[in-house]
N, C-alpha and C positions, 0 to 999 in steps of 0.2 A: 225438515228438509235441508239437506246438506249439499256441499259443493260437488258430490259425486252422483247426484240425482241425474238420471238420464231420461230423455223423452218426457218432459213435463207437459201434460195436457193443459191447454190454456184455460179450460173451464175450471181448473182448480185455483185460479188466481182471483184476487179481490177485484172489485170494479175499479179501484185506483191503479192496481198493477197491470190489469189486462191491456189497456191501450199502449202502455210502455212496452209490454212483452210482444205485442203484435208486430212491432217494428222489426224484431229479431227473428220472426218466423218467415225466413226467406223463401222457403218452398210452399208457404201458405197451406200447410197440411193440418193446422190446428194444434200442433205440438212444437215444443222447443227441443231439438236434439242437443246432444252434449255441448257442442261448440256454441250453438245459439243460446243455450241455457246459461253458460258461463258469461257470455257477453251481456246478457240481460241482467244477471245477478251483479256483475261488476258495476253496471250503470245504476241499478236499483240501490246498491249499498252506498254509492256516492251521495245520493240525495235522500235516502231513507235508512241510514245506518241504524241497525238494531231493530228495524221494523219488519215484520213478516209480510211477504207479498201474497200469502195464501188467503183464500176466502174463508175456509173452515178453521178459524182460530178462536181462542177464548181469552178475552182481556180480563186479567185477574182483578182489576179494580171494580168489576161489576159484581163480584162475589161478596157474600156476607163474611164476617170475621172468621167463623169456624171453617167455612169452605176455603177462604183465602189462605189460611194457614196450611191446609192440605195442598192447595195449588202451588204454593211457593216451594214445597218439598219436591214437586214434579218439574219445576221450571229449570231445566238443566242445559238448554241449548243457547244459541247466541241471541235469541229474541227474548230479552228479559221483560217480565210483566205480561207476557203473552204465552199461552200454551198452544202448541201445535202437535198434530199427529200423535205420535206415541205418548207424548206428555198428557194429552187429552184422555187417551185410553186409560193411562195409569190413574189420572185424577178421578175419572168416573168410577173405577174400581175402588179407590179409596173412599169415595162418597158412599158407595154401597157398604163397604166394610165398617165405616163409622156411623152408618145409618143417618146420613145427612140427607133429608128429604126436600129441603128448600135451600139450595145453595146460593141463589141470586139475591141481591138487594131488592127491596120492595120498589116496584115501579120501573125496573130495568127493562129496556127494550132489546130486541134481537140486534138491532143496529149497534147498540152500545157494546153488546157481547162480541160482535164481529169486528168492530172498528175502533172501539174505545170512546166513541162520541156519545156522551151521556146527556146531551141537550134535550132529547125526547124522553118523557116520562109517561108510563102507561098507568091508567087507573082502572079499577074493576069494581063492580057492584055485587059480585057473586063469590062466595067462598067455596073452595074445593072440598068435596066430600068423597072420601075414598069408597070405592065400590067393593063389595065382597065377592070373591070368586064363586060362581055356582056352575051347574052343569052346562048352561047355555053360553056362558061368558066367552069361552074360546071361539065358539062359532060366530057370535056377533062380531068379535074382534077380527076374525078371519074375513068375514064379509066386508067389513069396513076397509081392511087393508087391500082386499082384492078389488073393490070398487076404485080405490085410489090408484092401484096398479093399472087398471084399465084406462084411466085417464092419462097416466104417465105414458102408457104405450100408444094410445090413440093420438095424443098431442105430439109425441116424439120430438121434443125440442131439446137440442143438445145442451147439456149442462143443467137441466132442470131436475135431475134425479134427487139431489140433496133437498131441494125445495119439497118435492113430493114425499120424501122420506119423513121430513118433519111434519108436514101436513097429515100424512097417513097415520103417524103415531098419535098426533093430537086427536084425530077423528076416532081412532081405535080406543083411546082413553074415554071418549064420550060413549062408545059402544059397550065397553066392558071393563073389568077390573085391571088394574095396572099389572098385577101378577100374570094375567092372561096375555096382555100385550107383550110383556118381556119374554114370556114363554114362546109365543108364536114367532116373534121376531128372531129370537135365538135359534129356533129351528130352521127358519128361512136362511139366516146367516150361515149356519152350519152347512146347509145344502149348497149355497153359492160358493163357499170357500173350498168345499171338497170337489165340486163338479164344474167350476168355471175358472179360467185363468185370468186373474186381474191383479193389479199391483196391491200389495198389502195396505198401502195408504188409503186406497179406495174403500176397503172394508172398514178401516178405522174411521173414515169420514162418514160412512153410512151409519156406523154405530153412534157417532156424535150427533148426527142429524136426528136419528131416532130418539136419542136422549133429550135433545132440545125440544122435540115435539111433546114428549111426556112432561118435562119440567115446566114448559110454558103453559101447558094445559092446567097444571096444578096451580100456577100463579094467576092465570087469566082464563078461567073456564067459560067466560061469557063472550069471548071474541070469535071473529071469523078467522080461522087459521090461515086462509089464503092471504089475507091482508097482514096478519101477524108475522108470517114468514116471508113476506115480500123481499127482504134484504138477501135471502138465499136464492132468489130467482135470477137467472141470467138476463143480461141486457136484451131488450126486445121481446121478452116473454109476456104473453097475454094473461095476466092474473085473472081478469074477468072470465075468460074462457075456461080457465081451470076450475072455476066455481060451478060450471055446468055439470049436468049428470053425464055419465059415460054414454048413455043411449043418445043424448043430444049431440055430443061430440062425434060419436060414430056415425050418426045419421047425417050430420052436416058434412063430414069428410066424404061419405059415400055419394052425396049429392054433387060435390065439387069435382071428385076424381073418379072417373069411370074405371070400374074393376077394383077399386081400392078395398071395398068391404070383402069381396071374394078372396083377395090376396090375404087379408087380415085373418079371415076364418081359417084359411089354409095354414097360416103361420101358427095359429093357436092349436090346431089339430096336430101339427108337427111336433109341438112340445111333448106330446104323449109318446113320441118315439124315443125320448130321453129316459133312460132307465130310472134315474133318481126321481123324476117327476111322476112316473107311473107308480113306483113303489110308495112314494109319499101319498099320492091320491088314494090308492087302494087301502093303505094303512088307515087313513083318516075316515074313509067311507065305512070300513069294517068296524072302526071304533063307534061310529054312530049307530050302525045296525045292531051291534052286540049290546049296546046300552039300552035299546028299546024293549 
């Protein structure tokens, strides 16, 4: 994140930076425009020089020695000891290239990764066992990710998408092989990049949240991902509600808000008016039928 960044969405900021940034959001539209952004950064740098205000960051001190050496190669911006945005993407690519499957130190919490606070240590009683990819793996993974997306959409809490990305990938790892999870997420990411207009940093942070979901499952396969990834949830988000089934969330919303479910069904049907959604759906259904 540099000084020419324009229209910074407040949901991208850490819980420490967020209350400071809100003061500069003069029009209360949930973003900092160029002038507002520069005023915020000038104030932030005076009190937090060299520290990133972003939520989606990776503190290098939480990595093991092999991963740390790669991370230091990527650490090229003004925030030393912390990877942000493009640095994170490059680091993940290097981990794949060098076949580093467990980059974090034992007991590392997500809070430590995001803030550098290593006071919390996580223990586990279960060892990760890699699943082999079979015919059904992709479909169980897709079902897990779709269930997670339904919750994200039904709850519709601003700033919760990175939390759901991480939780969804953790749950997808429970459902199927890591190879399938990567394959399905890569396909979805390609669709979004080609068919929707969003800032590139948003895609990078989605990639990072997905990666965190998979890596933390491999470290702690016996945890509840909603609790594990709570540091990614925005202020005021109901973690307990996110643990409910999509049917329960949809039912409760329909009871509280007249016409809500009807509008939701209409929204889902409208997705099929989008060419890339129809093409992907037909391609995947055809693949199932042809394989039978």
